[in-house]
C-alpha positions as CSV (number, residue, x, y, z in Angstrom):
1,X,153.1,-88.2,-86.2
2,X,153.4,-85.5,-83.6
3,X,151.3,-86.1,-80.5
4,X,148.6,-83.7,-79.6
5,X,148.9,-82.2,-76.1
6,X,145.7,-82.7,-74.1
7,X,143.5,-79.7,-73.4
8,X,143.9,-78.2,-69.9
9,X,140.3,-79.0,-69.0
10,X,140.8,-82.7,-69.7
11,X,143.5,-83.0,-67.1
12,X,143.2,-84.0,-63.5
13,X,143.8,-81.5,-60.7
14,X,147.4,-82.8,-60.2
15,X,148.1,-82.8,-63.9
16,X,146.8,-79.2,-64.2
17,X,149.2,-78.2,-61.3
18,X,152.0,-80.0,-63.1
19,X,151.3,-78.2,-66.4
20,X,151.2,-74.8,-64.7
21,X,154.6,-75.6,-63.0
22,X,156.3,-76.5,-66.2
23,X,154.8,-73.5,-68.0
24,X,156.1,-71.2,-65.2
25,X,159.5,-72.8,-65.5
26,X,159.6,-71.9,-69.2
27,X,158.3,-68.4,-68.6
28,X,160.8,-67.8,-65.9
29,X,163.6,-68.9,-68.1
30,X,162.4,-66.7,-71.0
31,X,161.5,-63.5,-69.2
32,X,163.2,-63.7,-65.9
33,X,161.7,-63.7,-62.4
34,X,160.6,-60.1,-62.2
35,X,159.2,-59.7,-65.8
36,X,157.3,-63.0,-65.7
37,X,153.6,-62.6,-64.9
38,X,150.8,-64.8,-63.9
39,X,149.1,-63.9,-67.2
40,X,152.2,-65.2,-69.0
41,X,152.1,-68.4,-67.1
42,X,148.4,-68.9,-67.7
43,X,148.9,-68.3,-71.5
44,X,151.8,-70.8,-71.6
45,X,149.8,-73.4,-69.7
46,X,146.7,-72.9,-71.8
47,X,144.4,-71.7,-69.0
48,X,143.4,-68.5,-67.3
49,X,144.9,-66.4,-64.5
50,X,142.2,-67.2,-62.0
51,X,142.9,-70.9,-62.5
52,X,146.6,-70.4,-61.9
53,X,145.7,-68.6,-58.7
54,X,143.4,-71.5,-57.7
55,X,146.5,-73.7,-57.6
56,X,149.1,-71.1,-56.4
57,X,148.1,-68.3,-54.1
58,X,150.7,-65.8,-55.4
59,X,153.5,-65.4,-57.8
60,X,156.1,-66.0,-55.1
61,X,154.4,-69.3,-54.1
62,X,154.4,-70.4,-57.7
63,X,158.0,-69.6,-58.3
64,X,159.0,-71.2,-55.0
65,X,157.3,-74.4,-56.4
66,X,159.2,-74.0,-59.6
67,X,162.4,-74.0,-57.7
68,X,161.4,-77.2,-55.9
69,X,160.7,-78.7,-59.4
70,X,164.2,-77.6,-60.6
71,X,165.7,-79.0,-57.4
72,X,164.1,-82.4,-57.9
73,X,165.2,-82.5,-61.5
74,X,168.8,-81.4,-60.8
75,X,169.4,-83.7,-57.8
76,X,167.7,-86.6,-59.5
77,X,170.1,-86.3,-62.4
78,X,173.1,-85.6,-60.2
79,X,172.4,-88.7,-58.0
80,X,174.5,-89.7,-55.0
81,X,178.3,-90.4,-55.2
82,X,177.3,-94.0,-54.4
83,X,176.0,-94.2,-58.0
84,X,179.4,-93.6,-59.5
85,X,181.3,-96.7,-58.4
86,X,182.9,-98.4,-55.4
87,X,186.2,-96.5,-55.2
88,X,185.5,-93.5,-53.0
89,X,187.9,-91.1,-54.6
90,X,186.8,-91.9,-58.2
91,X,183.1,-91.8,-57.1
92,X,183.6,-88.3,-55.7
93,X,185.4,-87.2,-58.8
94,X,182.7,-88.4,-61.1
95,X,180.0,-86.9,-58.8
96,X,181.8,-83.5,-59.1
97,X,182.2,-83.9,-62.9
98,X,178.5,-84.6,-63.2
99,X,177.8,-81.5,-61.0
100,X,179.9,-79.4,-63.4
101,X,178.1,-80.9,-66.5
102,X,174.6,-80.2,-65.0
103,X,175.5,-76.7,-63.8
104,X,177.1,-75.7,-67.1
105,X,174.3,-76.9,-69.3
106,X,172.5,-74.1,-71.2
107,X,169.2,-74.2,-69.3
108,X,170.9,-74.5,-65.9
109,X,173.1,-71.5,-66.7
110,X,170.1,-69.5,-67.8
111,X,168.2,-70.2,-64.6
112,X,171.2,-69.2,-62.5
113,X,171.5,-66.0,-64.4
114,X,167.8,-65.0,-64.2
115,X,167.8,-65.6,-60.4
116,X,171.0,-63.8,-59.9
117,X,169.6,-60.8,-61.8
118,X,166.6,-60.7,-59.5
119,X,168.5,-61.5,-56.3
120,X,168.4,-57.9,-54.9
121,X,164.6,-57.8,-55.1
122,X,163.7,-61.5,-54.7
123,X,166.4,-62.9,-52.5
124,X,164.2,-65.7,-51.4
125,X,164.0,-67.2,-54.8
126,X,167.8,-66.8,-55.6
127,X,168.6,-68.3,-52.2
128,X,166.3,-71.2,-52.9
129,X,168.1,-71.8,-56.3
130,X,171.4,-71.8,-54.5
131,X,170.1,-74.3,-52.0
132,X,168.6,-76.5,-54.8
133,X,171.9,-76.6,-56.8
134,X,175.0,-76.0,-54.7
135,X,173.9,-76.7,-51.1
136,X,171.9,-79.7,-52.2
137,X,175.0,-81.2,-53.9
138,X,177.1,-80.4,-50.9
139,X,174.7,-82.2,-48.5
140,X,174.6,-85.3,-50.7
141,X,178.4,-85.4,-50.8
142,X,178.7,-84.8,-47.0
143,X,176.3,-87.7,-46.4
144,X,178.5,-89.9,-48.5
145,X,181.8,-88.9,-46.8
146,X,180.2,-89.4,-43.4
147,X,178.8,-92.8,-44.3
148,X,182.1,-94.0,-45.6
149,X,184.1,-92.5,-42.8
150,X,186.4,-90.8,-45.2
151,X,187.0,-87.7,-43.0
152,X,186.3,-86.4,-39.6
153,X,184.8,-83.2,-41.0
154,X,182.4,-84.3,-43.8
155,X,180.4,-81.0,-44.0
156,X,183.5,-78.9,-44.4
157,X,185.3,-81.3,-46.8
158,X,182.2,-81.6,-49.0
159,X,182.1,-77.9,-49.5
160,X,185.9,-77.8,-50.0
161,X,186.0,-80.5,-52.6
162,X,183.0,-79.1,-54.5
163,X,184.6,-75.6,-54.5
164,X,188.0,-76.8,-55.5
165,X,186.8,-79.1,-58.3
166,X,183.8,-77.2,-59.6
167,X,184.1,-73.5,-58.9
168,X,186.2,-72.4,-61.9
169,X,184.3,-74.2,-64.7
170,X,180.9,-73.2,-63.3
171,X,181.9,-69.5,-62.9
172,X,183.4,-69.4,-66.4
173,X,180.2,-70.6,-67.9
174,X,178.0,-68.4,-65.7
175,X,179.9,-65.3,-66.6
176,X,180.1,-66.1,-70.3
177,X,183.8,-66.7,-70.5
178,X,182.9,-70.0,-72.1
179,X,179.6,-70.8,-73.8
180,X,177.1,-73.1,-72.0
181,X,176.9,-76.6,-73.1
182,X,174.0,-76.7,-75.6
183,X,173.0,-80.3,-74.9
184,X,172.1,-81.9,-71.6
185,X,174.7,-84.2,-70.1
186,X,174.8,-87.8,-71.3
187,X,173.1,-90.2,-68.9
188,X,175.5,-93.0,-69.7
189,X,178.8,-91.2,-69.7
190,X,179.2,-89.0,-66.6
191,X,182.1,-86.6,-67.0
192,X,182.1,-86.7,-70.8
193,X,181.5,-82.9,-71.0
194,X,183.7,-81.9,-68.1
195,X,187.5,-81.7,-67.7
196,X,187.5,-85.0,-65.9
197,X,191.4,-85.2,-65.7
198,X,191.6,-81.9,-63.8
199,X,188.7,-82.8,-61.5
200,X,190.3,-86.2,-60.7
201,X,193.6,-84.5,-59.8
202,X,191.8,-81.9,-57.7
203,X,189.7,-84.5,-55.8
204,X,192.8,-86.7,-55.3
205,X,194.6,-83.7,-53.8
206,X,191.8,-83.0,-51.3
207,X,191.4,-86.7,-50.6
208,X,195.0,-86.9,-49.5
209,X,194.0,-85.0,-46.4
210,X,191.2,-87.3,-45.4
211,X,191.6,-89.5,-42.4
212,X,190.4,-93.0,-43.2
213,X,188.2,-94.3,-40.4
214,X,188.1,-90.9,-38.7
């Protein structure tokens, strides 16, 4: 039997805020940043526009919170390279493969596209999405490289390995050269929906420059 969603009024304040956030996330995906309105969000959340404004003072504040929600979801699913095994090169390769899978999933591609379309008029939101997806992954990888003393330049090499291993597949999906993956990545098989062989070769090539113990 299908569960019945509780009414907005029956929720706690935190639950109401959470529902508004998820509603805004779906509206943003469906209509884009510029076309989405607070009325749309209120309707999707099952409440009124004044109630939405009681939780978020402006549309910009609401969509900034949506980006933070997306960031938490994305980085939570990406995890740290530590989660992918004890061999550093293989762990970095699987981390990059997971990044590709998450970035090339249908919903992720759609969010990247709607924020890019609005970048000229709402650069803050598009920059926040870049930080949530790409810069966040680079920081996580840099922390790993530094902690394991794999290179003397962890920030630079984190950007380098992500660009080398991930740029082409992400851009091909973003620009429609290849269709986005319709299903979210498998939790149990990282890399199953990425070209893991090519990514491993790329990471191994970059890793050959690393100075162990540097």
